[in-house]
C-alpha positions as CSV (number, residue, x, y, z in Angstrom):
1,M,-158.0,-69.8,-25.2
2,G,-161.2,-69.8,-23.5
3,E,-159.8,-70.7,-19.9
4,K,-158.5,-68.8,-17.0
5,H,-156.6,-69.5,-18.7
6,M,-153.4,-71.0,-18.7
7,T,-151.8,-68.0,-20.6
8,P,-151.8,-69.2,-24.0
9,G,-148.3,-69.8,-25.6
10,R,-147.4,-70.7,-22.1
11,P,-146.3,-74.3,-21.5
12,M,-146.7,-75.8,-17.9
13,T,-143.6,-76.7,-16.3
14,R,-142.9,-80.2,-17.2
15,R,-140.6,-82.9,-16.3
16,A,-137.4,-83.6,-18.5
17,F,-138.0,-86.1,-21.5
18,L,-135.6,-88.4,-22.9
19,A,-133.3,-87.6,-25.7
20,D,-134.8,-88.5,-29.4
21,A,-133.2,-91.9,-29.4
22,G,-134.4,-92.5,-26.1
23,V,-138.0,-91.5,-26.7
24,L,-138.1,-93.5,-29.8
25,A,-137.2,-96.5,-27.6
26,C,-139.9,-95.7,-25.3
27,G,-142.2,-95.3,-28.3
28,A,-141.5,-98.7,-29.6
29,A,-142.4,-100.3,-26.3
30,A,-145.7,-98.2,-26.2
31,L,-146.4,-99.1,-29.7
32,A,-146.1,-102.9,-28.8
33,G,-148.9,-102.4,-26.3
34,C,-151.1,-100.3,-28.5
35,G,-150.9,-102.4,-31.7
36,S,-150.7,-100.7,-35.4
37,T,-153.6,-100.9,-37.7
38,A,-150.8,-101.9,-40.3
39,G,-150.4,-105.3,-38.4
40,N,-146.5,-104.9,-38.0
41,A,-146.3,-103.8,-34.3
42,A,-145.9,-106.4,-31.8
43,G,-149.0,-107.2,-30.3
44,S,-151.0,-106.0,-33.1
45,A,-153.3,-109.2,-33.1
46,A,-154.7,-108.0,-30.0
47,A,-157.1,-105.6,-31.4
48,D,-159.8,-105.0,-34.0
49,H,-157.5,-103.0,-36.4
50,S,-160.7,-101.8,-38.4
51,R,-161.8,-100.0,-35.2
52,A,-158.7,-98.9,-33.6
53,V,-156.3,-96.0,-34.2
54,T,-152.6,-94.9,-33.1
55,V,-151.7,-91.4,-32.8
56,A,-148.3,-89.9,-32.0
57,M,-148.3,-86.5,-30.0
58,S,-145.4,-84.5,-28.6
59,P,-144.4,-85.2,-24.9
60,T,-145.7,-81.8,-24.1
61,N,-149.1,-83.2,-24.6
62,E,-149.0,-85.5,-21.8
63,P,-151.1,-84.1,-19.0
64,D,-148.9,-83.6,-16.0
65,A,-151.9,-83.9,-13.5
66,G,-153.5,-86.5,-15.2
67,F,-157.0,-86.6,-16.7
68,D,-158.4,-84.3,-14.3
69,P,-160.8,-81.2,-15.6
70,C,-160.6,-79.7,-12.4
71,V,-157.0,-79.0,-13.0
72,A,-156.4,-78.8,-16.7
73,W,-157.6,-81.8,-18.8
74,G,-159.5,-80.3,-21.8
75,C,-159.6,-76.9,-20.5
76,G,-156.1,-76.0,-19.9
77,E,-153.5,-74.3,-22.2
78,H,-154.6,-76.4,-25.0
79,V,-158.4,-76.6,-25.2
80,H,-160.0,-79.7,-26.3
81,E,-163.1,-81.9,-25.6
82,P,-162.0,-84.1,-22.8
83,L,-163.2,-87.6,-24.2
84,I,-163.2,-89.4,-20.8
85,Q,-165.7,-86.8,-19.3
86,S,-168.8,-85.6,-20.9
87,T,-169.5,-81.8,-21.1
88,L,-172.8,-79.9,-20.6
89,I,-172.6,-78.4,-24.3
90,R,-170.5,-78.8,-27.1
91,T,-169.3,-76.5,-29.8
92,T,-170.1,-77.3,-33.6
93,R,-167.9,-76.9,-36.8
94,D,-169.5,-73.3,-37.0
95,M,-168.8,-72.7,-33.3
96,S,-172.5,-72.6,-32.4
97,F,-173.5,-74.7,-29.3
98,E,-175.3,-78.2,-29.2
99,C,-176.2,-80.0,-26.0
100,D,-174.4,-83.0,-24.4
101,L,-175.3,-83.7,-20.9
102,A,-177.7,-80.7,-20.9
103,T,-181.0,-81.0,-22.7
104,G,-181.6,-77.3,-22.8
105,Y,-180.5,-74.3,-21.0
106,E,-181.4,-70.5,-20.7
107,C,-180.1,-67.4,-19.2
108,S,-181.9,-64.8,-17.2
109,D,-182.5,-61.3,-18.4
110,D,-179.9,-59.6,-16.3
111,G,-177.2,-62.3,-17.6
112,L,-176.5,-63.5,-14.0
113,T,-178.2,-66.7,-13.8
114,W,-177.9,-69.7,-16.2
115,T,-180.1,-72.7,-15.7
116,F,-179.5,-76.0,-17.3
117,Q,-181.6,-79.0,-17.7
118,L,-179.6,-82.5,-17.7
119,R,-180.4,-85.6,-19.3
120,D,-181.4,-88.7,-17.1
121,D,-179.8,-91.5,-19.0
122,A,-176.3,-90.8,-18.5
123,K,-174.0,-92.8,-16.0
124,F,-170.6,-92.7,-15.0
125,S,-168.2,-95.6,-15.7
126,D,-168.5,-97.0,-12.2
127,G,-172.3,-97.4,-12.9
128,Q,-173.6,-94.1,-10.7
129,P,-176.1,-91.8,-12.5
130,V,-174.7,-88.4,-13.7
131,T,-176.8,-85.8,-11.8
132,A,-176.8,-81.8,-11.7
133,K,-175.2,-82.3,-8.3
134,D,-172.0,-83.6,-10.1
135,A,-172.2,-80.8,-12.5
136,A,-172.4,-78.1,-9.5
137,F,-169.4,-80.0,-7.6
138,T,-167.2,-79.7,-10.7
139,L,-167.9,-76.0,-11.3
140,N,-167.6,-75.1,-7.7
141,T,-164.4,-77.3,-7.3
142,I,-162.8,-75.4,-10.2
143,R,-164.0,-72.1,-9.1
144,E,-162.4,-72.7,-5.5
145,S,-159.1,-74.3,-6.7
146,K,-155.9,-72.5,-7.1
147,N,-154.7,-75.1,-9.5
148,A,-157.6,-75.0,-12.1
149,Q,-156.8,-73.4,-15.5
150,A,-160.6,-73.1,-16.6
151,D,-161.5,-69.4,-15.8
152,L,-164.6,-69.8,-13.8
153,S,-163.9,-66.7,-11.7
154,M,-167.1,-65.0,-12.6
155,V,-169.1,-67.9,-11.2
156,R,-170.6,-67.0,-7.7
157,D,-171.9,-70.4,-7.1
158,A,-173.4,-73.3,-8.8
159,V,-176.3,-75.4,-7.2
160,A,-178.5,-78.3,-8.1
161,P,-182.0,-78.0,-6.8
162,D,-182.8,-81.3,-8.1
163,D,-181.1,-84.1,-9.8
164,A,-181.9,-82.7,-13.2
165,T,-181.6,-78.9,-12.9
166,L,-178.1,-76.8,-12.5
167,V,-178.4,-73.3,-11.7
168,V,-175.1,-71.1,-12.0
169,T,-175.1,-67.6,-10.5
170,L,-172.5,-65.1,-11.9
171,S,-171.1,-62.1,-10.4
172,K,-171.2,-60.5,-13.6
173,P,-172.7,-61.1,-17.0
174,Y,-170.3,-63.2,-19.1
175,N,-171.9,-64.9,-22.1
176,A,-168.6,-66.4,-23.0
177,L,-169.2,-69.0,-20.3
178,L,-170.5,-71.3,-22.6
179,Y,-167.2,-71.7,-24.5
180,T,-165.5,-72.6,-21.1
181,L,-168.4,-75.2,-20.3
182,A,-167.8,-76.8,-23.8
183,V,-164.4,-78.1,-22.6
184,V,-165.0,-78.7,-18.7
185,G,-165.7,-82.4,-18.3
186,I,-168.1,-83.2,-15.4
187,V,-166.6,-85.4,-12.6
188,P,-168.5,-87.4,-10.1
189,E,-168.6,-86.0,-6.6
190,H,-168.6,-89.3,-5.2
191,A,-165.5,-90.6,-6.7
192,Y,-163.3,-87.3,-6.8
193,G,-160.1,-87.0,-4.9
194,P,-156.5,-86.0,-5.1
195,D,-155.9,-88.9,-7.3
196,Y,-158.8,-88.7,-9.6
197,G,-156.4,-87.7,-12.8
198,Q,-154.8,-90.9,-12.6
199,A,-157.8,-93.3,-12.8
200,P,-160.7,-91.1,-13.9
201,V,-164.4,-91.9,-13.6
202,G,-166.4,-90.4,-16.4
203,S,-169.4,-90.5,-18.5
204,G,-167.7,-89.6,-22.0
205,R,-167.2,-91.6,-25.1
206,Y,-164.1,-93.2,-23.6
207,L,-162.5,-94.9,-20.6
208,L,-159.0,-94.6,-19.7
209,A,-157.8,-98.1,-20.3
210,Q,-153.9,-97.7,-19.6
211,W,-151.7,-95.0,-18.9
212,D,-147.8,-95.7,-18.9
213,R,-146.3,-92.2,-18.0
214,G,-143.9,-90.8,-20.5
215,Q,-145.0,-93.4,-23.3
216,Q,-148.6,-93.7,-23.8
217,V,-152.3,-93.5,-23.1
218,I,-154.9,-96.2,-24.4
219,F,-158.6,-95.2,-24.4
220,Q,-161.3,-97.8,-24.9
221,A,-164.9,-97.1,-25.9
222,N,-167.3,-96.7,-23.0
223,P,-169.8,-99.5,-23.2
224,S,-172.2,-97.6,-21.2
225,Y,-171.9,-94.3,-23.1
226,Y,-175.3,-92.6,-23.5
227,G,-174.7,-91.5,-27.3
228,E,-174.0,-93.3,-30.4
229,A,-171.3,-95.9,-30.0
230,P,-167.9,-94.6,-31.1
231,Q,-166.8,-96.1,-34.5
232,I,-163.1,-96.1,-33.3
233,E,-163.1,-98.3,-30.2
234,R,-159.7,-98.1,-29.3
235,V,-157.4,-95.1,-29.3
236,C,-153.6,-95.3,-28.3
237,V,-151.8,-92.1,-28.1
238,V,-148.0,-92.5,-27.8
239,F,-145.7,-89.4,-26.7
240,M,-142.8,-88.6,-29.0
241,E,-140.6,-86.1,-30.0
242,E,-141.0,-84.9,-33.7
243,D,-138.0,-86.9,-35.0
244,A,-138.9,-89.9,-33.2
245,A,-142.6,-89.7,-34.5
246,L,-141.4,-89.3,-38.1
247,A,-139.3,-92.5,-37.7
248,A,-142.3,-94.1,-36.5
249,V,-144.3,-93.2,-39.5
250,R,-141.6,-94.7,-41.5
251,S,-141.7,-97.9,-40.0
252,G,-145.6,-97.9,-40.1
253,Q,-146.0,-98.0,-36.2
254,V,-148.5,-95.2,-36.1
255,D,-151.4,-94.2,-38.0
256,M,-151.3,-90.6,-37.7
257,T,-148.6,-88.3,-36.2
258,Y,-148.0,-84.4,-35.8
259,T,-145.2,-82.7,-37.7
260,S,-144.1,-79.3,-38.3
261,A,-143.6,-77.0,-41.3
262,T,-139.8,-77.7,-41.1
263,L,-140.3,-81.4,-41.7
264,A,-143.5,-81.4,-44.0
265,D,-141.8,-81.9,-47.3
266,Q,-140.8,-85.5,-46.2
267,Q,-142.3,-88.2,-48.3
268,V,-143.4,-91.2,-46.6
269,S,-145.0,-94.2,-48.4
270,G,-148.3,-95.1,-47.3
271,Y,-148.9,-91.8,-45.8
272,T,-150.2,-88.3,-47.0
273,L,-149.7,-85.1,-45.3
274,E,-152.9,-83.4,-44.0
275,S,-153.1,-79.7,-43.0
276,Y,-155.8,-78.6,-40.8
277,Q,-156.8,-75.0,-40.5
278,T,-156.4,-73.2,-37.2
279,V,-156.8,-70.2,-35.0
280,D,-153.2,-70.9,-33.9
281,S,-151.7,-67.6,-34.2
282,R,-148.2,-66.2,-34.1
283,G,-147.7,-62.7,-33.0
284,F,-145.9,-60.3,-30.7
285,Q,-146.8,-57.8,-28.2
286,M,-145.6,-54.2,-28.1
287,P,-145.7,-52.6,-24.8
288,V,-147.5,-49.0,-25.1
289,I,-146.0,-47.6,-22.0
290,P,-142.2,-46.3,-21.5
291,A,-139.7,-48.5,-19.3
292,G,-139.6,-47.8,-15.6
293,S,-142.8,-49.5,-14.2
294,T,-143.5,-52.9,-13.3
295,R,-146.7,-55.3,-13.7
296,E,-147.6,-58.3,-11.5
297,D,-148.3,-61.9,-12.9
298,G,-149.5,-64.1,-10.4
299,P,-147.0,-64.0,-7.6
300,N,-144.4,-62.5,-9.7
301,T,-143.4,-59.0,-10.3
302,Y,-141.8,-58.1,-13.7
303,P,-140.4,-54.9,-15.4
304,A,-143.0,-53.3,-17.7
305,G,-142.5,-50.8,-20.6
306,N,-140.3,-50.1,-23.5
307,D,-139.1,-47.0,-24.6
308,V,-139.0,-47.8,-28.3
309,T,-142.5,-49.7,-28.5
310,C,-144.0,-47.0,-26.4
311,N,-144.1,-44.7,-29.6
312,L,-147.4,-45.3,-31.5
313,E,-145.5,-44.4,-34.7
314,V,-143.1,-47.5,-34.0
315,R,-146.2,-49.8,-33.6
316,R,-147.8,-48.7,-36.4
317,A,-144.8,-48.8,-38.7
318,V,-144.0,-52.4,-37.5
319,N,-147.4,-53.6,-38.6
320,L,-147.1,-51.7,-42.0
321,A,-143.5,-53.1,-42.7
322,I,-144.2,-56.9,-42.2
323,D,-144.8,-58.9,-45.3
324,R,-147.0,-61.6,-43.5
325,Q,-147.6,-63.6,-46.7
326,A,-143.7,-63.9,-47.1
327,L,-143.7,-65.3,-43.6
328,V,-146.2,-67.9,-44.5
329,D,-144.5,-68.9,-47.7
330,D,-140.9,-68.8,-46.6
331,V,-141.0,-69.9,-43.0
332,L,-144.2,-72.0,-43.1
333,G,-143.8,-73.5,-46.4
334,G,-147.1,-72.3,-47.1
335,H,-148.6,-74.3,-44.7
336,G,-150.4,-71.6,-42.7
337,S,-152.4,-68.2,-43.5
338,V,-151.9,-64.7,-42.9
339,A,-153.2,-63.6,-39.6
340,Y,-154.3,-60.1,-38.7
341,S,-155.9,-60.8,-35.2
342,I,-156.3,-63.4,-32.4
343,G,-159.3,-65.4,-33.8
344,D,-159.2,-64.9,-37.5
345,G,-162.0,-66.9,-39.1
346,M,-164.0,-66.9,-36.0
347,P,-167.4,-65.0,-36.0
348,W,-166.2,-62.4,-33.6
349,A,-163.1,-61.5,-35.6
350,S,-163.0,-57.9,-37.0
351,E,-162.2,-57.1,-40.7
352,D,-160.7,-53.9,-39.6
353,M,-157.7,-55.7,-38.2
354,R,-156.3,-56.3,-41.5
355,C,-153.0,-54.7,-42.4
356,E,-151.3,-54.7,-45.7
357,T,-147.5,-54.3,-46.3
358,D,-146.7,-50.7,-47.1
359,R,-143.1,-50.0,-46.2
360,P,-143.0,-46.4,-47.6
361,A,-145.9,-45.7,-45.5
362,A,-144.0,-47.2,-42.5
363,Q,-141.0,-45.0,-43.1
364,A,-143.1,-42.0,-43.5
365,L,-144.8,-42.5,-40.1
366,L,-141.4,-42.8,-38.6
367,E,-139.8,-39.6,-40.3
368,E,-142.8,-37.7,-39.7
369,A,-142.3,-38.2,-35.9
370,G,-138.8,-36.9,-36.1
371,W,-136.9,-40.3,-36.7
372,A,-133.9,-40.2,-39.0
373,R,-131.7,-42.7,-40.3
374,G,-128.7,-43.4,-38.7
375,E,-125.2,-44.4,-40.1
376,D,-126.1,-47.9,-39.8
377,G,-129.4,-47.7,-41.6
378,T,-131.3,-47.9,-38.3
379,Y,-133.7,-44.9,-37.6
380,V,-132.6,-42.8,-34.5
381,R,-134.3,-40.0,-32.5
382,D,-132.8,-37.9,-29.6
383,G,-130.0,-40.5,-29.3
384,L,-132.5,-43.4,-29.1
385,R,-132.0,-46.2,-31.8
386,C,-135.3,-47.6,-33.1
387,A,-134.5,-51.1,-32.0
388,F,-135.8,-53.7,-29.8
389,D,-135.2,-57.4,-28.6
390,L,-137.7,-60.3,-30.1
391,Y,-137.9,-63.2,-27.7
392,Y,-138.8,-66.8,-28.7
393,P,-138.6,-70.2,-27.2
394,T,-135.7,-72.2,-28.1
395,G,-137.6,-75.4,-28.5
396,D,-139.7,-74.0,-31.3
397,S,-137.7,-74.1,-34.8
398,V,-140.7,-72.4,-36.6
399,R,-141.0,-69.3,-34.0
400,Q,-137.1,-69.0,-34.1
401,A,-137.3,-68.9,-38.1
402,M,-140.0,-66.5,-38.0
403,A,-138.3,-64.3,-35.5
404,N,-135.3,-64.1,-37.7
405,A,-137.1,-63.4,-40.7
406,L,-139.1,-60.8,-39.2
407,A,-135.8,-59.1,-38.2
408,S,-134.8,-59.3,-41.5
409,Q,-137.9,-57.7,-43.1
410,L,-137.9,-54.9,-40.4
411,S,-134.3,-53.9,-41.2
412,Q,-135.4,-52.9,-44.5
413,V,-137.2,-50.0,-43.2
414,G,-134.7,-49.2,-40.4
415,I,-136.1,-50.8,-37.6
416,A,-133.5,-53.2,-35.7
417,V,-134.8,-56.4,-34.1
418,T,-132.5,-58.6,-32.4
419,P,-133.9,-62.2,-31.7
420,H,-133.2,-64.0,-28.6
421,G,-133.6,-67.6,-27.8
422,G,-134.6,-69.0,-24.3
423,S,-136.6,-71.2,-22.0
424,W,-139.9,-70.1,-20.8
425,D,-138.6,-69.5,-17.5
426,D,-136.1,-67.0,-19.4
427,L,-138.9,-65.5,-21.4
428,Y,-141.5,-64.9,-18.7
429,P,-139.7,-61.9,-17.0
430,H,-139.9,-59.8,-20.6
431,E,-143.6,-60.4,-21.1
432,F,-144.4,-56.8,-20.1
433,S,-141.3,-55.1,-21.4
434,D,-140.0,-56.8,-24.7
435,P,-141.8,-58.5,-27.7
436,I,-142.1,-62.2,-27.3
437,M,-143.1,-64.3,-30.2
438,W,-146.2,-65.9,-28.9
439,G,-148.6,-68.8,-29.9
440,W,-152.0,-68.0,-29.1
441,G,-155.6,-69.1,-30.2
442,S,-158.7,-70.5,-29.1
443,N,-162.4,-71.3,-29.8
444,S,-163.5,-68.5,-27.6
445,P,-163.6,-64.7,-27.9
446,S,-162.4,-64.5,-24.2
447,D,-158.9,-64.2,-25.5
448,V,-159.9,-60.7,-27.2
449,Y,-161.1,-59.8,-23.6
450,E,-157.9,-60.9,-21.6
451,L,-155.4,-59.6,-24.2
452,N,-157.1,-56.0,-24.5
453,Y,-159.0,-55.5,-21.2
454,S,-157.1,-52.9,-18.8
455,T,-156.8,-55.5,-16.2
456,G,-157.1,-58.6,-18.6
457,T,-154.8,-61.4,-17.4
458,M,-152.9,-61.5,-20.7
459,N,-152.7,-57.7,-21.3
460,F,-148.7,-57.8,-21.9
461,S,-148.8,-54.6,-24.1
462,C,-150.1,-52.7,-21.0
463,Y,-152.8,-51.1,-22.9
464,Q,-155.5,-49.2,-21.1
465,S,-158.5,-47.7,-22.6
466,D,-161.9,-47.1,-21.2
467,A,-163.6,-47.1,-24.5
468,T,-162.2,-50.5,-25.3
469,D,-163.1,-51.8,-21.6
470,A,-166.6,-50.6,-22.1
471,Y,-167.0,-52.5,-25.4
472,L,-165.5,-55.8,-23.8
473,D,-167.9,-55.5,-21.1
474,E,-170.8,-54.8,-23.2
475,A,-169.9,-57.9,-25.2
476,L,-169.8,-60.1,-22.2
477,A,-173.2,-58.9,-21.1
478,A,-174.8,-59.1,-24.5
479,K,-178.1,-61.2,-24.2
480,T,-176.8,-63.9,-26.7
481,V,-173.3,-64.8,-28.0
482,E,-174.5,-63.9,-31.4
483,D,-175.2,-60.4,-30.2
484,S,-171.7,-59.8,-28.6
485,F,-169.8,-60.5,-32.1
486,P,-170.1,-57.0,-33.3
487,L,-169.1,-55.5,-29.8
488,W,-165.9,-57.8,-29.6
489,Q,-165.1,-56.4,-33.1
490,R,-165.9,-52.7,-32.1
491,A,-163.3,-53.2,-29.2
492,E,-160.7,-53.8,-31.8
493,W,-161.7,-50.9,-33.9
494,D,-164.8,-48.7,-33.9
495,G,-163.6,-46.2,-36.3
496,A,-161.6,-43.9,-33.7
497,T,-160.3,-46.0,-31.1
498,G,-159.1,-49.7,-30.5
499,V,-156.1,-51.9,-30.7
500,A,-156.2,-52.3,-34.5
501,P,-152.9,-51.3,-36.6
502,Q,-154.5,-48.2,-37.6
503,G,-155.2,-47.5,-34.0
504,Q,-153.1,-48.5,-31.0
505,A,-151.5,-51.3,-32.8
506,T,-150.6,-53.1,-29.5
507,W,-149.7,-56.3,-31.3
508,A,-148.3,-57.6,-34.5
509,W,-150.1,-60.6,-35.9
510,L,-148.1,-62.6,-38.2
511,A,-149.5,-66.0,-39.3
512,N,-151.9,-68.8,-38.5
513,V,-149.9,-71.9,-38.6
514,S,-151.6,-74.8,-40.1
515,H,-151.5,-78.3,-38.0
516,L,-149.8,-80.8,-40.1
517,Y,-150.0,-84.6,-39.6
518,F,-148.9,-87.5,-41.6
519,K,-151.9,-90.0,-42.0
520,R,-151.8,-93.3,-43.0
521,E,-153.8,-94.1,-46.4
522,G,-157.2,-95.5,-45.8
523,L,-157.9,-93.8,-42.5
524,T,-160.7,-91.1,-42.9
525,V,-160.4,-88.4,-40.1
526,A,-163.8,-86.7,-39.5
527,A,-164.1,-83.1,-40.6
528,Q,-162.5,-80.8,-38.1
529,K,-163.3,-77.5,-36.3
530,L,-160.9,-74.5,-36.7
531,Q,-158.0,-75.9,-34.3
532,P,-157.0,-73.9,-31.6
533,H,-153.6,-73.2,-30.2
534,G,-151.8,-76.4,-29.4
535,H,-150.8,-79.2,-31.6
536,G,-152.3,-82.2,-30.0
537,W,-155.5,-83.4,-28.3
538,S,-158.0,-81.2,-30.4
539,I,-157.4,-83.5,-33.3
540,L,-159.1,-86.1,-31.3
541,N,-162.3,-84.1,-30.6
542,N,-164.2,-86.3,-32.9
543,V,-162.2,-89.4,-33.0
544,D,-165.1,-91.5,-32.3
545,L,-166.4,-90.5,-35.9
546,W,-163.1,-91.6,-37.7
547,S,-163.1,-94.7,-39.8
548,W,-161.0,-97.0,-41.9
549,D,-161.8,-97.8,-45.5
């Protein structure tokens, strides 16, 4: 994800939510406040239904710290446009950049100084003007905070020589900064404090009109917004578990709700199943070092290394043995696409990460390295079985099914995989020592850096390569983002070195899961970008452009 990133696939610790029946009861109460475009929910007469929409999301999408970009809103684990706040720039559908608060920007030749010119017609919802001082305050607050999830660690300082000019000085060249700034909402220095997230003051397309914790959030169009007025004036988000959300669709109480591949075959009168392409990848890391050492993750020290996956031929054989299309077809019901890397479909993705199924080649690799089939069919060498554990979060039925299907596939080539479900608190201690079925993906190439750089925050495979590090550093120092794309690709494979399946094979990438929604007929959802990891707020990036027939 392009942040510093709450580790993608790492949910924040959240308070417990009610069981399905209780959540549905809360949801019904929330819907009474939101109203329904169908006109059959209590209170529906209070809104202009042609300018309103009600969307159901998982309770895990409710922001623990409120709507505060200096903590996680918009730029946390699941990146998205912050709606309530403006950003300096935004990304377009093809992942190029366009201005929002900024009217223009440039970077110095050494890549260390970014200068942004800001518009003079933006106001916060309390009527105060938005200035470069507010932007500098926001970036410095994030940089200095221990709780912020946006990665601004490369920012040395941000200053505003005048109200219309922001100067950001970096400690090292980092052109991926723009991807982060595209999701960091600008907060007002004069109105920011510990409780800001509960009652945010912003200059974005919407105002926070109401927040009932555990139930709903209501946004109202910002009448003082400097851009085009939103077509959808009222957005209600209700937080429901998946079964409860499906029940709300069946009763016509919501206009749109998320669902998973396991429920996507349901038929709901008056609704269509919509599928959105993503870079929301499923895959697992394979530690490249033997067991016996440790790695630190924040304040925690965990065991590192795996005596089976540290063998290169095993990692390559795993990649060759996987039938990714079968996982898409059988586990996802076709609602997804084969994944070969993190960021498939993005301009920095490398075609050299492709890996076609070749099980005879997988077995040949193992046998050439001295592995021989044991009595149970599993390869063995010097008393060591070619076997490893694969962990998955128990709350994710798709990842569980994918882990079980993967175990079945690999058993056919003599590699024994034992799936284990657990909470994220159970899984984290294994992140450097055992494969975990992760969910990853963002609209930023910085994920490639963090997963593969020797000291990357998400280098769970414990991979270290001076050559790869050099490419990654060079990519961040490139004069333009476009110039960096070939360098990101070479970091994965340059013809001789890299993390690709034919190289060090540090990961096995499996599938990009489509984001699925039941959508009420008559609602037009504006064209979406490739959606990042996280089945939630990113669908609302352009809700202001939605409309009703």
